[in-house]
N, C-alpha and C positions, 0 to 999 in steps of 0.2 A: 899849155900842157903839150909835151912832146908826144910823138906817136908811140914811143916805147912806154912812156908813163901811162898812156891810154890803154895800151895792151896789158900792162900790169893791173890796172884798175879792172879791166874786163875779165881778166883771169880770176881775180879775187871775187868779183861779183858772181861769176859762173860757179866758183867753189861754194859760195854762200847758197846759191840756188840748189846745188847738188846736196848740201847738208839738209836744207829744208824739205826737199822732195824725197830723199832717200832715208833720212834719219841718221842717228849717231851709232857708230860701232866702236866699241871700246876694245883695245888690245889687238886690233888688226886694221890694216889700211882699207881692206874691202872684204866682203864675204866670199871666200874661196869656194864655198859650197854652191853658190849661184852659178847657173850656166853663164858662159862668157858674155853672151849678148845681153844679159841682165845685170852684169856687175857694175856698169856705169850708173844704173838707176837704183841700185840697192844701197844699204847703209854703208857709211864710210867714217873714218876718223878724219881729223882736220887735214893731215897729210894726204890721205887717200882722196879727199875732195879736191885738193890741189892737183893731184895726179890726173884726175879726170879732166879738170879745166885745162891743164897743159896739153892733154891729148886731143881735146876738142876744139881749141881755138888756135888757128894757124899762125897767128902773129908770135906765138911763144917760140917757135923754131926760128923765125926770122930774127928775133932779138936775143936769142939764146937764153930765154927765160925758162927755168925749170923749177920743179917743186922746191928744191932747197934754196934757191935764190928768193923765191916768194916767202919761204919760211923765215928767212932772215928779216924780211920786212914785218911779218906778223909777230915774230918773237919780241920785237922791240915794244909791243903793246901788251905783252903778257907779263905777269909777275914772275920774279925769280923764285925758284924753289928755295925754301929755308931748311936749315938743318933739321933733320927729322922727317922731312917730306920724302915720300917714297912712291915710285911708280911700280905698282905690283905687276902690271902687264909686261913691262920691260925689265923688271927686276933691277931697278936703278935707284940709287940714292941721290941726294941733292947735288953733290959735286958732279955726278955724271949728267944729271938733268940740265944743269947750267953750263955744261961743257960746250954745247953748240945749239944753234937755233932749232934745228929739227928735233933734238931731244926735248927741248922746252915745249915745242908745239905738241909733240906726242904726249908728254906728261900732262899738259894742261887739258888736252882733248880727252885723255883717258881718265884723269883723276880729279880734275877741278871743274870742268865745264858741266853745267847742270843738265844740258840736253842739246839736241841739234840746233835749236833756235839760238842758244847762247853762242855756239860756234859760228853760226851764220851771222849773227849780229857783230861778233868780233871781226870777222872777215870784211863786213861792210864798213865797220869803223875804220879799219886800216885802209880800205879802198878810198874812203872819203878824204884821207890825208894826202893822197897822191896828187901832185900838181898844185898844191896850195902853198 
């Protein structure tokens, strides 16, 4: 495994930890009502958890890894939205949801994931595929 792949894996595992400890937030990346020093530990959506991981792990900057690059990897493990699926938080239909990986991650986290544990497990599943 390359050091860049190890960094990606670490970032995904950190995001899983963030989901487990903070809980799921639907419709927003993080709770803007929390004081700034508590926003990293509060509830997040999948993309918000990736944001925290990227900010906390220094190798992300070294390798140019940021939330949307990681979302590309995660989205490959998520189902595509079908006709009639709708993300009420982002007011988006299936064609918009499937337009890019970040949209699909947001939709899945907002509308399909049962809870924070489901998101954490998905992030760990993706991390397990890196370097194999």
